[in-house]
C-alpha positions in Angstrom: 0.2 -0.1 0.0 1.3 3.3 -1.3 1.1 6.5 0.5 1.0 9.4 -2.1 0.9 13.0 -0.9 -1.2 15.6 -2.8 -0.3 19.3 -1.8 -2.8 21.7 -3.4 -0.7 25.0 -3.7 -2.6 27.1 -5.9 -4.2 29.5 -3.4 -3.7 33.4 -4.1 -3.1 34.4 -0.9 -5.6 36.9 -0.9 -6.3 36.8 2.9 -2.7 37.1 3.8 -2.7 40.5 2.1 0.7 39.9 0.3 1.2 40.2 -3.3 3.1 36.8 -2.9 0.8 33.8 -2.5 1.7 32.9 1.4 3.2 29.3 0.5 5.9 31.1 -1.4 6.8 33.7 1.1 10.2 33.1 2.3 10.9 32.5 6.3 14.6 32.2 7.1 15.8 31.6 3.8 13.2 29.1 2.7 9.9 29.0 1.3 6.7 28.5 3.7 5.9 25.4 1.2 9.2 24.0 1.9 8.7 23.6 5.8 5.7 21.8 5.0 7.3 19.5 2.3 10.1 18.5 4.7 7.3 17.0 7.2 6.5 14.7 4.3 10.1 14.1 3.0 11.2 13.2 6.3 8.4 10.7 7.3 9.4 6.9 6.3 5.8 6.0 5.6 5.5 8.8 2.8 6.3 7.4 -0.7 5.5 10.2 -3.2 4.7 13.8 -3.1 2.5 15.4 -5.9 2.4 19.4 -5.8 -0.8 21.2 -7.7 0.3 24.6 -8.4 -0.1 27.4 -10.8 2.4 27.2 -14.0 4.3 30.1 -13.3 5.2 28.5 -10.3 6.8 25.6 -11.7 10.3 26.7 -11.9 10.3 27.7 -8.7 9.1 24.5 -7.0 11.6 22.5 -9.2 14.3 24.7 -7.9 12.9 24.2 -4.4 13.0 20.2 -5.3 16.6 20.5 -6.3 17.9 23.1 -3.6 16.3 21.3 -0.3 16.9 17.6 -1.8 13.4 16.6 -1.6 13.4 13.9 -3.5 9.8 12.5 -2.8 8.2 15.0 -5.0 7.5 12.9 -8.3 5.2 15.8 -10.2 4.3 18.8 -10.2 0.7 19.6 -12.2 -1.1 22.4 -13.0 -3.7 23.4 -10.4 -7.6 24.1 -11.0 -9.9 26.8 -10.2 -10.8 25.4 -7.3 -9.0 23.3 -4.3 -11.2 20.2 -5.5 -10.0 20.7 -9.1 -6.4 20.8 -8.1 -6.9 17.7 -6.0 -8.4 15.9 -8.9 -5.7 16.8 -11.5 -2.9 15.3 -9.1 -5.0 12.3 -8.6 -5.0 11.8 -12.5 -1.5 12.4 -12.5 -0.8 9.4 -10.4 -1.7 7.1 -13.3 0.9 6.3 -15.6 1.3 5.1 -19.2 1.9 1.4 -19.8 0.2 0.5 -16.2 -1.4 -2.9 -16.1 -4.7 -3.6 -15.1 -3.3 -5.3 -12.0 -1.3 -1.9 -11.1 -4.9 0.1 -11.4 -6.4 -2.2 -8.7 -3.4 -2.0 -6.1 -4.0 2.1 -6.9 -7.8 1.9 -5.8 -6.0 0.7 -2.3 -3.2 3.1 -2.3 -4.1 6.0 0.2 -4.0 9.6 -0.8 -2.9 12.0 1.6 -4.2 15.7 0.9 -2.3 18.4 3.0 -2.5 22.2 2.6 0.5 23.5 1.3 0.1 26.2 4.4 0.0 24.1 7.3 3.7 23.7 7.7 4.0 22.7 11.3 2.6 19.2 11.2 3.8 17.0 14.2 5.1 14.0 12.7 3.6 12.2 15.8 0.3 13.3 14.2 1.2 12.3 10.8 2.3 8.7 11.5 -0.9 8.3 13.5 -3.0 9.5 10.7 -1.3 7.6 7.9 -1.4 3.9 10.5 -5.1 5.0 11.1 -5.9 5.0 7.6 -3.9 1.7 6.8 -5.6 0.0 9.3 -9.1 1.7 8.8 -9.4 2.8 5.5 -9.5 6.6 6.0 -8.3 9.1 8.4 -9.1 12.9 9.1 -7.0 15.1 11.4 -9.2 17.4 13.5 -8.8 19.6 16.6 -11.2 19.1 19.1 -13.1 22.3 20.3 -12.1 23.8 23.7 -13.5 27.4 23.2 -17.1 28.3 23.8 -19.0 28.3 20.6 -22.0 30.3 19.4 -23.9 31.2 16.5 -24.8 34.9 15.7 -24.4 37.5 13.2 -23.0 40.6 15.6 -25.3 39.7 18.2 -25.4 36.2 19.9 -28.1 34.0 18.4 -27.5 30.6 20.2 -24.8 28.6 22.2 -23.6 25.4 20.7 -22.4 22.4 22.6 -18.7 21.8 22.0 -18.5 18.6 23.0 -19.0 17.0 19.8 -17.4 20.0 17.7 -13.9 19.6 15.9 -12.1 22.1 13.5 -11.1 20.2 10.6 -7.4 20.4 10.0 -5.6 18.4 7.2 -3.9 15.8 6.4 -7.2 14.0 5.0 -6.3 10.7 3.9 -8.6 8.2 1.8 -7.8 5.3 -0.5 -7.4 6.5 -4.1 -10.5 4.4 -5.3 -13.0 6.2 -2.8 -11.6 9.6 -3.6 -11.8 9.3 -7.2 -15.6 8.1 -7.1 -16.2 11.0 -4.6 -14.7 13.7 -7.1 -16.4 12.1 -10.3 -20.0 11.9 -7.9 -19.3 15.7 -6.8 -18.6 17.0 -10.2 -21.4 15.1 -11.7 -23.9 17.0 -9.0 -22.0 20.2 -10.1 -20.7 20.3 -6.3 -17.9 22.0 -4.9 -16.8 20.7 -1.5 -14.4 22.7 0.6 -12.6 19.7 1.5 -12.2 16.3 0.6 -13.8 14.7 3.5 -17.1 16.6 2.9 -16.8 14.8 -0.4 -16.2 11.2 1.2 -19.0 11.5 3.2 -21.4 12.2 0.3 -20.6 8.5 -0.5 -21.9 7.4 3.0 -18.4 6.5 4.2 -17.6 6.5 7.8 -14.4 8.9 8.7 -12.1 8.2 11.5 -11.1 11.1 13.3 -7.5 11.4 14.5 -6.8 14.2 17.0 -4.9 17.3 15.6 -2.8 19.8 17.0 -3.0 23.6 17.6 0.4 23.8 16.2 -1.1 22.8 12.7 -2.5 25.9 12.1 -3.0 27.2 8.5 -0.9 30.2 7.8 -3.7 32.4 6.2 -3.8 36.1 7.4 -1.0 38.4 8.5 -1.4 37.5 12.1 -0.8 33.8 11.3 2.1 34.9 9.4 3.4 36.5 12.2 2.9 33.7 14.6 4.5 31.6 12.3 7.7 33.5 12.2 7.9 33.8 15.6 7.4 29.8 16.2 10.3 29.1 13.7 12.5 32.0 14.8 16.0 31.0 15.7 17.0 31.1 19.4 18.9 34.6 20.0 
């Protein structure tokens, strides 16, 4: 059973307030996406990494692969209009010319691990637990248990929500290739765009296994989160 990591890296970075997409901003001499990629490069359970990105960043990504010896990067493919499209393009790229029917049968049981390019601080222990859970149970979804009081409202408080069964969905999200491809095709047939892969899988009626995440595994999206990331990786003075 192979583990393919898919990194959708086509975001524009609008919420970060920067001209350069956040995943390509440099921190201490390395682009943010490098920190993310190194997590998977160093994990022995990961076989290959596929990146979906805008074509204009292909040269940069190829240079990053060379410069930081990211040998597990096997393909860089063109991203799509939506995250869903970018992941789908990566899935299609996994199929290789000349593959036999037996190869495709095995591929259906291989694991696809989708992770946000801008979540650079994923702890290796959580990554390993998620992969092992998916190998044992067929899938895994990393989520952070809600710890704060939750409410619904729009400027004024409408109602409070019981947090005991609430989670913040993170990545990685790990599913069998066959299940994820089936979910993607069904979504396109219905003209449905999901915000993540777990939403599409749930539409198939498949139970999804939760793996507890970490507050360190935050997504670098806003200027505040960029500042947080900078402070967390700053070398000791």
